gemmi code that builds the backbone of each chain (N, CA, C; Angstrom):
import gemmi

chains = {
    "A": [
        ("UNK", (-61.339, -59.135, -40.836), (-62.251, -60.009, -40.141), (-61.573, -60.678, -38.981)),
        ("UNK", (-62.355, -61.310, -38.112), (-61.808, -61.963, -36.934), (-60.998, -63.179, -37.336)),
        ("UNK", (-59.942, -63.436, -36.588), (-59.139, -64.612, -36.819), (-59.635, -65.760, -35.983)),
        ("UNK", (-58.791, -66.781, -35.836), (-59.115, -67.925, -35.001), (-58.926, -67.509, -33.541)),
        ("UNK", (-59.916, -67.799, -32.728), (-59.780, -67.467, -31.311), (-59.833, -68.744, -30.475)),
        ("UNK", (-59.141, -68.697, -29.348), (-59.099, -69.841, -28.450), (-59.309, -69.361, -27.027)),
        ("UNK", (-59.947, -70.194, -26.251), (-60.134, -69.862, -24.838), (-60.082, -71.124, -23.989)),
        ("UNK", (-59.603, -71.010, -22.748), (-58.938, -69.837, -22.200), (-57.544, -69.676, -22.778)),
        ("UNK", (-56.905, -68.566, -22.513), (-55.536, -68.387, -22.988), (-54.560, -69.153, -22.098)),
        ("UNK", (-54.902, -69.255, -20.836), (-54.104, -70.017, -19.887), (-55.025, -70.846, -19.013)),
        ("UNK", (-54.569, -72.055, -18.705), (-55.351, -72.913, -17.824), (-54.391, -73.683, -16.922)),
        ("UNK", (-54.588, -73.510, -15.616), (-53.814, -74.276, -14.645), (-54.773, -75.219, -13.940)),
        ("UNK", (-54.437, -76.478, -13.896), (-55.321, -77.457, -13.292), (-54.505, -78.456, -12.474)),
        ("UNK", (-55.206, -79.180, -11.661), (-54.550, -80.212, -10.852), (-54.608, -81.555, -11.564)),
        ("UNK", (-53.608, -82.336, -11.354), (-53.562, -83.679, -11.916), (-54.851, -84.424, -11.582)),
        ("UNK", (-55.419, -85.070, -12.602), (-56.632, -85.852, -12.403), (-57.917, -85.134, -12.773)),
        ("UNK", (-57.840, -83.817, -12.913), (-59.031, -83.054, -13.289), (-59.244, -83.110, -14.795)),
        ("UNK", (-60.485, -82.854, -15.222), (-60.804, -82.746, -16.644), (-60.718, -81.284, -17.064)),
        ("UNK", (-60.317, -81.052, -18.313), (-60.279, -79.683, -18.841), (-60.922, -79.657, -20.224)),
        ("UNK", (-61.475, -78.504, -20.558), (-62.048, -78.277, -21.883), (-61.416, -77.042, -22.494)),
        ("UNK", (-60.960, -77.182, -23.715), (-60.344, -76.084, -24.435), (-61.221, -75.782, -25.650)),
        ("UNK", (-61.390, -74.498, -25.918), (-62.336, -74.107, -26.963), (-61.612, -73.431, -28.113)),
        ("UNK", (-62.125, -73.674, -29.323), (-61.588, -73.030, -30.521), (-62.730, -72.509, -31.377)),
        ("UNK", (-62.655, -71.226, -31.732), (-63.592, -70.635, -32.677), (-62.853, -70.373, -33.986)),
        ("UNK", (-63.144, -71.131, -35.026), (-62.399, -70.946, -36.278), (-62.896, -69.716, -37.025)),
        ("UNK", (-62.211, -69.400, -38.096), (-62.642, -68.314, -38.963), (-63.948, -68.734, -39.645)),
        ("UNK", (-64.901, -67.810, -39.676), (-66.196, -68.101, -40.257), (-66.048, -68.544, -41.708)),
        ("UNK", (-66.702, -69.663, -42.041), (-66.651, -70.161, -43.410), (-65.576, -71.178, -43.663)),
        ("UNK", (-64.655, -71.349, -42.712), (-63.608, -72.358, -42.875), (-64.182, -73.737, -42.565)),
        ("UNK", (-63.942, -74.665, -43.475), (-64.511, -75.999, -43.294), (-63.586, -76.941, -42.538)),
        ("UNK", (-62.300, -76.640, -42.537), (-61.328, -77.538, -41.906), (-60.844, -76.952, -40.594)),
        ("UNK", (-60.678, -77.808, -39.599), (-60.207, -77.382, -38.292), (-59.236, -78.428, -37.765)),
        ("UNK", (-58.111, -77.948, -37.248), (-57.053, -78.822, -36.744), (-56.755, -78.469, -35.288)),
        ("UNK", (-56.400, -79.463, -34.514), (-55.838, -79.266, -33.180), (-54.410, -79.818, -33.174)),
        ("UNK", (-53.515, -79.031, -32.559), (-52.125, -79.433, -32.396), (-51.721, -79.219, -30.945)),
        ("UNK", (-50.620, -79.879, -30.565), (-50.042, -79.680, -29.253), (-48.577, -79.321, -29.443)),
        ("UNK", (-48.129, -78.326, -28.696), (-46.725, -77.902, -28.768), (-46.139, -77.946, -27.368)),
        ("UNK", (-45.261, -78.910, -27.163), (-44.591, -79.036, -25.874), (-43.259, -78.321, -25.926)),
        ("UNK", (-42.755, -77.961, -24.753), (-41.517, -77.205, -24.668), (-40.408, -77.948, -25.398)),
        ("UNK", (-39.773, -77.242, -26.355), (-38.662, -77.835, -27.087), (-39.053, -78.843, -28.140)),
        ("UNK", (-40.345, -79.021, -28.337), (-40.811, -79.995, -29.329), (-41.480, -79.268, -30.491)),
        ("UNK", (-41.630, -79.976, -31.586), (-42.374, -79.428, -32.703), (-43.859, -79.544, -32.445)),
        ("UNK", (-44.631, -79.095, -33.394), (-46.079, -79.218, -33.271), (-46.496, -80.655, -33.529)),
        ("UNK", (-47.320, -81.165, -32.642), (-47.808, -82.539, -32.740), (-49.265, -82.496, -33.142)),
        ("UNK", (-49.592, -83.098, -34.276), (-50.971, -83.142, -34.737), (-51.820, -83.992, -33.788)),
        ("UNK", (-53.016, -83.523, -33.498), (-53.925, -84.262, -32.628), (-55.144, -84.780, -33.386)),
        ("UNK", (-55.892, -83.851, -34.004), (-57.152, -84.241, -34.637), (-57.507, -83.249, -35.731)),
        ("UNK", (-58.238, -83.726, -36.740), (-58.592, -82.919, -37.911), (-60.065, -83.123, -38.228)),
        ("UNK", (-60.785, -82.021, -38.367), (-62.189, -82.030, -38.778), (-62.285, -81.428, -40.179)),
        ("UNK", (-63.061, -82.068, -41.029), (-63.309, -81.541, -42.378), (-64.814, -81.571, -42.608)),
        ("UNK", (-65.429, -80.403, -42.590), (-66.851, -80.316, -42.842), (-67.636, -81.217, -41.912)),
        ("UNK", (-68.530, -81.999, -42.497), (-69.359, -82.911, -41.718), (-68.828, -84.336, -41.703)),
        ("UNK", (-67.627, -84.517, -42.253), (-67.046, -85.865, -42.289), (-66.575, -86.291, -40.909)),
        ("UNK", (-66.406, -87.595, -40.752), (-65.858, -88.119, -39.499), (-64.451, -87.563, -39.312)),
        ("UNK", (-64.116, -87.137, -38.118), (-62.797, -86.539, -37.895), (-61.677, -87.572, -37.976)),
        ("UNK", (-60.496, -87.096, -38.315), (-59.290, -87.910, -38.277), (-58.686, -87.774, -36.883)),
        ("UNK", (-58.795, -88.831, -36.091), (-58.347, -88.788, -34.701), (-56.987, -89.458, -34.515)),
        ("UNK", (-56.288, -89.691, -35.601), (-55.096, -90.525, -35.541), (-53.988, -89.962, -34.664)),
        ("UNK", (-54.034, -88.660, -34.382), (-52.983, -88.054, -33.580), (-53.257, -87.988, -32.093)),
        ("UNK", (-54.437, -88.346, -31.674), (-54.754, -88.268, -30.245), (-53.882, -89.255, -29.471)),
        ("UNK", (-53.180, -88.782, -28.434), (-52.192, -89.628, -27.754), (-52.784, -90.712, -26.873)),
        ("UNK", (-53.992, -90.533, -26.411), (-54.622, -91.559, -25.566), (-56.122, -91.354, -25.587)),
        ("UNK", (-56.837, -92.310, -25.011), (-58.305, -92.196, -24.995), (-58.783, -91.169, -23.970)),
        ("UNK", (-57.858, -90.537, -23.266), (-58.264, -89.444, -22.372), (-58.562, -88.173, -23.170)),
        ("UNK", (-58.110, -88.161, -24.411), (-58.292, -86.987, -25.273), (-59.479, -87.220, -26.208)),
        ("UNK", (-60.317, -86.223, -26.341), (-61.412, -86.289, -27.293), (-61.708, -84.880, -27.773)),
        ("UNK", (-62.375, -84.785, -28.902), (-62.734, -83.475, -29.427), (-64.021, -83.594, -30.208)),
        ("UNK", (-64.754, -82.513, -30.225), (-65.947, -82.461, -31.045), (-66.030, -81.094, -31.709)),
        ("UNK", (-66.812, -81.084, -32.769), (-67.019, -79.832, -33.483), (-68.515, -79.720, -33.746)),
        ("UNK", (-69.119, -78.727, -33.151), (-70.563, -78.582, -33.231), (-70.949, -77.670, -34.379)),
        ("UNK", (-71.901, -78.124, -35.176), (-72.425, -77.300, -36.263), (-71.379, -76.892, -37.274)),
        ("UNK", (-70.316, -77.658, -37.352), (-69.278, -77.336, -38.320), (-68.512, -76.081, -37.992)),
        ("UNK", (-68.606, -75.614, -36.735), (-67.923, -74.375, -36.395), (-67.052, -74.556, -35.154)),
        ("UNK", (-67.562, -74.198, -34.006), (-66.794, -74.232, -32.765), (-66.369, -75.658, -32.435)),
        ("UNK", (-65.136, -75.767, -31.922), (-64.627, -77.080, -31.512), (-64.179, -77.031, -30.061)),
        ("UNK", (-64.360, -78.153, -29.381), (-63.911, -78.294, -27.999), (-63.003, -79.505, -27.899)),
        ("UNK", (-61.832, -79.306, -27.337), (-60.905, -80.395, -27.046), (-61.006, -80.685, -25.555)),
        ("UNK", (-61.300, -81.928, -25.211), (-61.447, -82.324, -23.811), (-60.341, -83.283, -23.431)),
        ("UNK", (-59.717, -83.008, -22.303), (-58.717, -83.915, -21.750), (-59.231, -84.380, -20.397)),
        ("UNK", (-59.437, -85.664, -20.268), (-59.933, -86.222, -19.011), (-58.758, -86.697, -18.155)),
        ("UNK", (-58.936, -86.594, -16.872), (-57.947, -87.113, -15.906), (-56.544, -86.647, -16.287)),
        ("UNK", (-56.382, -85.333, -16.339), (-55.133, -84.755, -16.830), (-53.919, -85.281, -16.076)),
        ("UNK", (-52.816, -85.405, -16.816), (-51.524, -85.820, -16.285), (-50.529, -84.681, -16.503)),
        ("UNK", (-49.435, -84.709, -15.760), (-48.449, -83.638, -15.888), (-47.861, -83.586, -17.297)),
        ("UNK", (-47.753, -84.733, -17.963), (-47.205, -84.727, -19.320), (-48.149, -84.097, -20.346)),
        ("UNK", (-49.377, -83.789, -19.926), (-50.310, -83.091, -20.821), (-50.002, -81.600, -20.887)),
        ("UNK", (-49.148, -81.117, -20.004), (-48.809, -79.689, -19.997), (-48.158, -79.309, -21.325)),
        ("UNK", (-48.729, -78.324, -21.970), (-48.275, -77.913, -23.299), (-49.119, -76.727, -23.736)),
        ("UNK", (-48.780, -76.199, -24.898), (-49.645, -75.207, -25.542), (-50.477, -75.950, -26.587)),
        ("UNK", (-51.770, -75.773, -26.516), (-52.683, -76.425, -27.454), (-53.126, -75.385, -28.472)),
        ("UNK", (-52.813, -75.661, -29.723), (-53.078, -74.725, -30.812), (-54.171, -75.267, -31.720)),
        ("UNK", (-55.002, -74.366, -32.151), (-56.070, -74.694, -33.087), (-55.807, -73.923, -34.378)),
        ("UNK", (-56.130, -74.516, -35.491), (-55.984, -73.846, -36.783), (-57.189, -74.168, -37.647)),
        ("UNK", (-57.516, -73.271, -38.542), (-58.579, -73.557, -39.496), (-58.110, -73.163, -40.893)),
        ("UNK", (-58.714, -73.782, -41.879), (-58.440, -73.405, -43.269), (-59.720, -73.507, -44.062)),
        ("UNK", (-59.749, -72.843, -45.202), (-60.980, -72.746, -45.971), (-61.431, -74.098, -46.484)),
        ("UNK", (-60.481, -74.848, -47.043), (-60.858, -76.107, -47.665), (-60.318, -77.333, -46.963)),
        ("UNK", (-59.156, -77.190, -46.299), (-58.507, -78.384, -45.786), (-58.057, -79.238, -46.945)),
        ("UNK", (-58.176, -80.549, -46.808), (-57.785, -81.457, -47.869), (-58.877, -81.452, -48.925)),
        ("UNK", (-58.577, -80.884, -50.091), (-59.607, -80.702, -51.111), (-59.402, -81.698, -52.238)),
        ("UNK", (-60.270, -82.663, -52.307), (-60.193, -83.622, -53.405), (-58.929, -84.441, -53.413)),
        ("UNK", (-58.236, -84.491, -52.291), (-57.029, -85.305, -52.219), (-55.873, -84.749, -53.015)),
        ("UNK", (-55.960, -83.498, -53.391), (-54.898, -82.959, -54.232), (-54.099, -81.846, -53.579)),
        ("UNK", (-54.729, -81.109, -52.732), (-53.969, -80.002, -52.154), (-54.643, -79.523, -50.883)),
        ("UNK", (-53.906, -78.791, -50.123), (-54.480, -78.139, -48.949), (-54.150, -76.662, -49.044)),
        ("UNK", (-54.823, -75.879, -48.252), (-54.565, -74.450, -48.344), (-54.080, -73.898, -47.008)),
        ("UNK", (-53.887, -72.613, -46.955), (-53.243, -71.972, -45.820), (-54.005, -72.225, -44.525)),
        ("UNK", (-53.270, -72.589, -43.501), (-53.843, -72.735, -42.168), (-53.654, -71.441, -41.391)),
        ("UNK", (-54.684, -71.043, -40.677), (-54.637, -69.869, -39.821), (-54.747, -70.346, -38.381)),
        ("UNK", (-53.776, -69.931, -37.587), (-53.681, -70.424, -36.219), (-54.257, -69.438, -35.215)),
        ("UNK", (-54.810, -69.993, -34.155), (-55.186, -69.207, -32.999), (-53.979, -68.984, -32.106)),
        ("UNK", (-54.141, -68.183, -31.037), (-53.018, -67.862, -30.158), (-52.643, -68.991, -29.214)),
        ("UNK", (-53.503, -69.999, -29.115), (-53.180, -71.140, -28.271), (-53.719, -71.028, -26.862)),
        ("UNK", (-53.824, -72.175, -26.220), (-54.136, -72.258, -24.795), (-52.955, -72.930, -24.114)),
        ("UNK", (-52.385, -72.240, -23.143), (-51.275, -72.820, -22.383), (-51.847, -73.588, -21.211)),
        ("UNK", (-51.690, -74.898, -21.234), (-52.203, -75.766, -20.173), (-51.066, -76.191, -19.262)),
        ("UNK", (-51.258, -75.975, -17.973), (-50.291, -76.415, -16.965), (-51.000, -77.350, -16.007)),
        ("UNK", (-50.479, -78.557, -15.899), (-51.051, -79.544, -14.983), (-50.091, -79.713, -13.809)),
        ("UNK", (-50.578, -79.374, -12.627), (-49.726, -79.416, -11.427), (-49.710, -80.801, -10.781)),
    ],
    "B": [
        ("UNK", (-43.320, -92.818, -42.366), (-43.738, -91.653, -41.618), (-42.881, -90.449, -42.021)),
        ("UNK", (-43.550, -89.357, -42.326), (-42.841, -88.134, -42.738), (-42.028, -87.584, -41.583)),
        ("UNK", (-40.790, -87.226, -41.844), (-39.945, -86.560, -40.865), (-39.439, -85.257, -41.468)),
        ("UNK", (-39.534, -84.205, -40.691), (-39.148, -82.875, -41.152), (-38.040, -82.346, -40.245)),
        ("UNK", (-36.961, -81.902, -40.865), (-35.800, -81.408, -40.128), (-35.496, -79.982, -40.552)),
        ("UNK", (-35.243, -79.138, -39.580), (-34.901, -77.753, -39.881), (-33.499, -77.438, -39.350)),
        ("UNK", (-32.727, -76.841, -40.228), (-31.352, -76.473, -39.892), (-31.107, -75.032, -40.349)),
        ("UNK", (-30.446, -74.164, -39.513), (-29.978, -74.508, -38.166), (-31.113, -74.428, -37.149)),
        ("UNK", (-30.887, -74.910, -35.953), (-31.888, -74.813, -34.896), (-31.978, -73.388, -34.374)),
        ("UNK", (-30.853, -72.681, -34.415), (-30.830, -71.301, -33.942), (-29.845, -70.516, -34.779)),
        ("UNK", (-30.146, -69.229, -34.916), (-29.331, -68.363, -35.766), (-29.375, -66.951, -35.203)),
        ("UNK", (-28.207, -66.327, -35.094), (-28.140, -64.951, -34.632), (-27.311, -64.159, -35.630)),
        ("UNK", (-27.894, -63.113, -36.187), (-27.216, -62.359, -37.239), (-27.378, -60.866, -36.986)),
        ("UNK", (-26.461, -60.058, -37.531), (-26.641, -58.612, -37.435), (-27.664, -58.146, -38.461)),
        ("UNK", (-28.286, -57.055, -38.142), (-29.275, -56.452, -39.031), (-28.689, -56.221, -40.417)),
        ("UNK", (-29.495, -56.473, -41.433), (-29.072, -56.205, -42.803), (-28.583, -57.431, -43.563)),
        ("UNK", (-28.286, -58.483, -42.846), (-27.790, -59.680, -43.533), (-28.903, -60.414, -44.271)),
        ("UNK", (-28.502, -61.019, -45.396), (-29.396, -61.946, -46.086), (-29.175, -63.332, -45.480)),
        ("UNK", (-30.235, -64.077, -45.278), (-30.045, -65.369, -44.640), (-30.972, -66.432, -45.228)),
        ("UNK", (-30.564, -67.681, -45.006), (-31.275, -68.828, -45.559), (-31.584, -69.815, -44.451)),
        ("UNK", (-32.843, -70.189, -44.367), (-33.265, -71.223, -43.424), (-33.609, -72.471, -44.231)),
        ("UNK", (-33.235, -73.619, -43.700), (-33.404, -74.863, -44.432), (-34.415, -75.800, -43.796)),
        ("UNK", (-35.127, -76.488, -44.658), (-36.113, -77.473, -44.223), (-35.965, -78.692, -45.132)),
        ("UNK", (-35.824, -79.863, -44.539), (-35.741, -81.077, -45.340), (-36.786, -82.073, -44.867)),
        ("UNK", (-37.270, -82.898, -45.786), (-38.309, -83.872, -45.466), (-38.006, -85.187, -46.145)),
        ("UNK", (-38.508, -86.263, -45.574), (-38.106, -87.597, -46.022), (-39.027, -88.186, -47.088)),
        ("UNK", (-40.278, -87.793, -47.111), (-41.237, -88.348, -48.072), (-41.627, -87.259, -49.060)),
        ("UNK", (-41.280, -87.457, -50.318), (-41.506, -86.416, -51.322), (-42.947, -86.381, -51.830)),
        ("UNK", (-43.771, -87.305, -51.383), (-45.181, -87.310, -51.810), (-45.964, -86.314, -50.962)),
        ("UNK", (-45.781, -85.052, -51.280), (-46.413, -84.008, -50.474), (-47.384, -83.211, -51.316)),
        ("UNK", (-48.337, -82.581, -50.660), (-49.287, -81.712, -51.347), (-48.783, -80.280, -51.386)),
        ("UNK", (-48.145, -79.871, -50.293), (-47.642, -78.511, -50.244), (-46.626, -78.372, -49.121)),
        ("UNK", (-46.010, -77.234, -49.044), (-45.097, -76.916, -47.958), (-45.379, -75.483, -47.538)),
        ("UNK", (-45.475, -75.282, -46.250), (-45.838, -73.964, -45.738), (-44.791, -73.511, -44.731)),
        ("UNK", (-44.433, -72.236, -44.807), (-43.543, -71.630, -43.827), (-44.365, -70.726, -42.911)),
        ("UNK", (-44.072, -70.862, -41.610), (-44.753, -70.084, -40.596), (-43.733, -69.326, -39.760)),
        ("UNK", (-44.241, -68.306, -39.119), (-43.465, -67.569, -38.129), (-44.216, -67.660, -36.807)),
        ("UNK", (-43.461, -67.875, -35.716), (-44.070, -67.906, -34.391), (-43.305, -66.969, -33.470)),
        ("UNK", (-44.018, -65.990, -32.929), (-43.432, -65.088, -31.941), (-43.643, -65.680, -30.555)),
        ("UNK", (-42.783, -65.355, -29.606), (-42.876, -65.956, -28.266), (-44.267, -65.806, -27.662)),
        ("UNK", (-44.820, -66.902, -27.199), (-46.119, -66.879, -26.550), (-47.296, -66.660, -27.485)),
        ("UNK", (-47.046, -66.748, -28.760), (-48.118, -66.497, -29.731), (-48.348, -67.726, -30.608)),
        ("UNK", (-49.426, -67.643, -31.390), (-49.688, -68.695, -32.357), (-48.802, -68.540, -33.581)),
        ("UNK", (-49.089, -69.310, -34.607), (-48.299, -69.289, -35.831), (-48.936, -68.366, -36.860)),
        ("UNK", (-48.091, -67.683, -37.591), (-48.551, -66.824, -38.677), (-48.006, -67.379, -39.983)),
        ("UNK", (-48.901, -67.633, -40.927), (-48.465, -68.172, -42.207), (-47.696, -67.117, -42.997)),
        ("UNK", (-46.558, -67.513, -43.547), (-45.743, -66.622, -44.354), (-45.902, -66.925, -45.841)),
        ("UNK", (-45.679, -68.172, -46.204), (-45.720, -68.573, -47.601), (-46.219, -70.000, -47.698)),
        ("UNK", (-46.999, -70.274, -48.728), (-47.491, -71.620, -49.015), (-47.078, -71.964, -50.437)),
        ("UNK", (-46.364, -73.071, -50.589), (-45.961, -73.529, -51.915), (-46.692, -74.828, -52.202)),
        ("UNK", (-47.479, -74.838, -53.271), (-48.140, -76.080, -53.670), (-47.110, -77.004, -54.300)),
        ("UNK", (-47.421, -78.283, -54.339), (-46.446, -79.279, -54.806), (-46.047, -79.068, -56.263)),
        ("UNK", (-46.908, -78.405, -57.031), (-46.623, -78.171, -58.448), (-45.766, -76.927, -58.661)),
        ("UNK", (-45.544, -76.169, -57.590), (-44.785, -74.928, -57.694), (-43.352, -75.133, -57.222)),
        ("UNK", (-42.480, -74.202, -57.608), (-41.089, -74.297, -57.204), (-40.706, -73.181, -56.232)),
        ("UNK", (-41.440, -72.082, -56.245), (-41.129, -71.024, -55.298), (-42.302, -70.077, -55.139)),
        ("UNK", (-42.234, -69.332, -54.054), (-43.202, -68.286, -53.760), (-42.439, -67.131, -53.128)),
        ("UNK", (-42.920, -65.928, -53.414), (-42.262, -64.726, -52.904), (-43.291, -63.821, -52.247)),
        ("UNK", (-42.874, -63.223, -51.140), (-43.697, -62.213, -50.487), (-42.768, -61.202, -49.847)),
        ("UNK", (-42.713, -60.028, -50.444), (-41.842, -58.984, -49.895), (-40.393, -59.426, -49.861)),
        ("UNK", (-39.791, -59.390, -48.678), (-38.381, -59.776, -48.526), (-38.195, -61.283, -48.372)),
        ("UNK", (-39.280, -62.020, -48.449), (-39.216, -63.469, -48.245), (-39.353, -64.201, -49.572)),
        ("UNK", (-38.546, -65.237, -49.725), (-38.664, -66.112, -50.889), (-38.490, -67.543, -50.413)),
        ("UNK", (-39.444, -68.387, -50.757), (-39.346, -69.798, -50.385), (-39.281, -70.639, -51.644)),
        ("UNK", (-38.403, -71.616, -51.620), (-38.267, -72.530, -52.759), (-38.600, -73.942, -52.311)),
        ("UNK", (-38.973, -74.755, -53.277), (-39.313, -76.150, -52.992), (-38.701, -77.051, -54.055)),
        ("UNK", (-37.957, -78.055, -53.612), (-37.418, -79.080, -54.501), (-37.901, -80.422, -53.959)),
        ("UNK", (-38.997, -80.900, -54.521), (-39.580, -82.138, -54.011), (-38.654, -83.326, -54.193)),
        ("UNK", (-37.977, -83.375, -55.327), (-37.155, -84.555, -55.627), (-36.044, -84.748, -54.610)),
        ("UNK", (-35.513, -83.643, -54.112), (-34.447, -83.754, -53.112), (-34.968, -83.623, -51.697)),
        ("UNK", (-36.259, -83.362, -51.564), (-36.853, -83.246, -50.235), (-36.364, -82.041, -49.466)),
        ("UNK", (-36.290, -80.892, -50.148), (-35.775, -79.715, -49.472), (-36.561, -78.461, -49.823)),
        ("UNK", (-36.590, -77.566, -48.860), (-37.123, -76.232, -49.067), (-36.221, -75.248, -48.331)),
        ("UNK", (-36.100, -74.057, -48.905), (-35.345, -73.002, -48.238), (-36.214, -71.763, -48.135)),
        ("UNK", (-36.038, -71.047, -47.048), (-36.665, -69.746, -46.856), (-35.551, -68.713, -46.844)),
        ("UNK", (-35.608, -67.818, -47.800), (-34.602, -66.778, -47.938), (-35.191, -65.478, -47.411)),
        ("UNK", (-34.479, -64.854, -46.486), (-34.899, -63.564, -45.941), (-33.863, -62.532, -46.344)),
        ("UNK", (-34.297, -61.547, -47.101), (-33.380, -60.504, -47.563), (-33.355, -59.335, -46.586)),
        ("UNK", (-32.190, -58.756, -46.442), (-32.010, -57.536, -45.640), (-32.718, -57.654, -44.295)),
        ("UNK", (-32.286, -58.610, -43.493), (-32.968, -58.925, -42.237), (-33.057, -57.706, -41.314)),
        ("UNK", (-34.144, -57.689, -40.530), (-34.429, -56.598, -39.604), (-34.684, -57.178, -38.215)),
        ("UNK", (-34.489, -56.393, -37.163), (-34.767, -56.898, -35.805), (-36.189, -57.437, -35.652)),
        ("UNK", (-37.132, -56.850, -36.372), (-38.506, -57.333, -36.313), (-38.701, -58.710, -36.913)),
        ("UNK", (-37.691, -59.220, -37.594), (-37.764, -60.582, -38.140), (-37.462, -61.627, -37.078)),
        ("UNK", (-37.013, -61.206, -35.927), (-36.663, -62.141, -34.853), (-37.896, -62.930, -34.433)),
        ("UNK", (-37.805, -64.232, -34.535), (-38.924, -65.137, -34.241), (-38.441, -66.555, -34.497)),
        ("UNK", (-39.326, -67.509, -34.269), (-39.049, -68.888, -34.656), (-39.770, -69.170, -35.971)),
        ("UNK", (-39.050, -69.761, -36.912), (-39.602, -70.052, -38.224), (-39.796, -71.559, -38.365)),
        ("UNK", (-41.014, -71.929, -38.709), (-41.377, -73.342, -38.798), (-41.775, -73.680, -40.228)),
        ("UNK", (-41.354, -74.840, -40.694), (-41.880, -75.329, -41.959), (-42.810, -76.501, -41.674)),
        ("UNK", (-43.835, -76.609, -42.481), (-44.828, -77.669, -42.336), (-45.035, -78.308, -43.687)),
        ("UNK", (-44.862, -79.622, -43.722), (-44.989, -80.365, -44.963), (-46.354, -81.038, -44.974)),
        ("UNK", (-47.142, -80.727, -45.983), (-48.511, -81.243, -46.045), (-48.621, -82.456, -46.925)),
        ("UNK", (-48.444, -83.639, -46.354), (-48.667, -84.860, -47.127), (-50.114, -85.304, -46.965)),
        ("UNK", (-50.705, -85.048, -45.883), (-52.142, -85.179, -45.626), (-52.417, -84.303, -44.430)),
        ("UNK", (-51.951, -84.755, -43.299), (-51.926, -83.886, -42.132), (-50.544, -83.235, -42.105)),
        ("UNK", (-50.472, -81.928, -41.957), (-49.151, -81.284, -41.977), (-48.231, -81.819, -40.891)),
        ("UNK", (-46.983, -82.044, -41.272), (-45.944, -82.428, -40.333), (-44.999, -81.253, -40.186)),
        ("UNK", (-44.775, -80.843, -38.949), (-43.972, -79.660, -38.678), (-42.550, -80.030, -38.278)),
        ("UNK", (-41.609, -79.171, -38.688), (-40.278, -79.237, -38.130), (-40.258, -78.566, -36.763)),
        ("UNK", (-39.101, -78.646, -36.091), (-38.994, -78.042, -34.760), (-38.658, -76.564, -34.813)),
        ("UNK", (-38.351, -76.062, -35.999), (-38.163, -74.638, -36.137), (-36.728, -74.171, -36.072)),
        ("UNK", (-36.513, -72.985, -36.602), (-35.245, -72.263, -36.480), (-35.525, -70.998, -35.694)),
        ("UNK", (-34.839, -70.826, -34.587), (-34.990, -69.633, -33.771), (-34.035, -68.563, -34.284)),
        ("UNK", (-34.594, -67.482, -34.776), (-33.793, -66.420, -35.397), (-33.767, -65.187, -34.515)),
        ("UNK", (-32.582, -64.659, -34.305), (-32.413, -63.367, -33.643), (-31.649, -62.460, -34.589)),
        ("UNK", (-32.237, -61.314, -34.881), (-31.577, -60.294, -35.678), (-31.281, -59.125, -34.756)),
        ("UNK", (-30.012, -58.858, -34.522), (-29.680, -57.788, -33.579), (-29.262, -56.527, -34.324)),
        ("UNK", (-29.623, -55.382, -33.728), (-29.341, -54.100, -34.382), (-27.852, -53.861, -34.537)),
    ],
}
model = gemmi.Model(1)
for chain_id, residues in chains.items():
    chain = gemmi.Chain(chain_id)
    for i, (resn, *xyz) in enumerate(residues, 1):
        res = gemmi.Residue()
        res.name, res.seqid = resn, gemmi.SeqId(i, " ")
        for name, pos in zip(("N", "CA", "C"), xyz):
            atom = gemmi.Atom()
            atom.name, atom.element = name, gemmi.Element(name[0])
            atom.pos, atom.b_iso = gemmi.Position(*pos), 0.0
            res.add_atom(atom)
        chain.add_residue(res)
    model.add_chain(chain)
structure = gemmi.Structure()
structure.add_model(model)
structure.setup_entities()
């Protein structure tokens, strides 16, 4: 079956512009995560969606970042007024259950990422 | 705050060697630990997932162990091959997974 897909694969934008990054999770997966990977850094958690619950936005670095998930499936990460420090690879992952009953989580499947370059 | 450290940061070995990658974490209250592989310019591929109640998982030439009390996990790769060359990341799932910075592995023929 299809894996997690992300678009675009590469995005070059000018400082101050808004960008939208898209993630299509695996069909049937209830949990969706966004991460950011900067050069030489580990993966930085951004936001987590679980089913129809309110998302966990605790990782968003500033109010310029927002994300939504429509119909429990496709998610869009929006960065407003981009800055050069926003340049990174943005990775999306989905899992079947996510945090299930507060006891365990299951395997995350990652998309190929979107490489964002802010000039 | 959970902190995850991976040692070594980089490793270069000849083909055929058995090798061990290390992952340590500061908060033992975890749900699971997952090992991933990342190829250059690609996303992450899950290798092994160990639930907090388990001590190890095996898949082919890979074996991962988990010792929650000491805050450590190891990924053992047997009979390494050039195709194993990649960056290996561990992720500790206390709620939101916390990732280490990875071990960059090169296996040369």
